[in-house]
Phi, psi and omega in degrees: 000152179231149176240129182259122181234146170289157179310315185289344180276347185275132177205162176303321180296316180296319180294321182289340178296319176215089186303126181278158172284329180205157176234126175243125180253112187276183181270182176203166177248008179273137179295142182301333179296343181269357181267148171262104186289340174294324177291339181260012181302322179296317178298316181296323177293318178298318179300315181293320182285330180048065180288351178207164175305138183238136171235114175264128182247124178056257177299327176297322175299314179296322178293325176300314177296314181299319179299335179255023169067037177258144177290147174222161179179178181290157175293341178112171180288155175301139178269163181307127177090348178281142182259135178282116183289344179202086184297343179286339185250109181050064183304139177082355180262146170297143177204158172253125184216127180104185180282121184230143180288131181239136175276129185247143169266102188289358172287342180286133181302334178296332187255018179303132178081008182251163173280177184284353174225151177209147174268114186234147185285132180241145172202079183203156171230359171252160177201166173284140180265351180204168177266131180298151174302139180083004178243165172234144172286135184235359176199157180208162172217166185304319182267341179233096184295338182245079181276339177206145176229153177225127175286136188277341182253352180210159181281078177236127184227151170226140176229129181288333181276178183247092180293340180288348176260099179216164177208186184296330180278330182235074188275358190296328178301320179297322179296316180297313179298317179298318179297318179294315181295321177297315178302313181295317180296316180296321178295316180297317178298316180295320180293322178294325180293329180283329182292000000 
């Protein structure tokens, strides 16, 4: 079973009421300037505490970085001659949109069983500008050098791309999701055995 919560509904108290096997923080199409970050203080605390394996996707990836005090921002304005792949979404801004080749660090558990490159769906114009302390960069693309991060002391991951968008021609997202869910399930099983 899954429980769907808005960013502002997440807090350590809410999480402790029914401890999850995993936490997935999804993306959004709302500009960050429209959010009240005081309302998201609970979510940011949960990200830092990591009471269960966490996977941040797109905006969730950016929130993992933000919770650990890393700068984020837009990719920048389109340069002369660059074509906007989706003028309805952040017009005039550089963005990655569609299936784009990403370089993977296959040492990361999310990429277990994969090759060093994968075509993954992108839909963003913001990105992390640095890797949080205690994390490692695990994937990159030409415009977004930090396409994936992994916390080194706990199972916390962020991916700038959208693994939930996959198809028969671009199946890598399904592999990534399966790897994360397997990691979370195995951790939960091991913890229950110790109790």
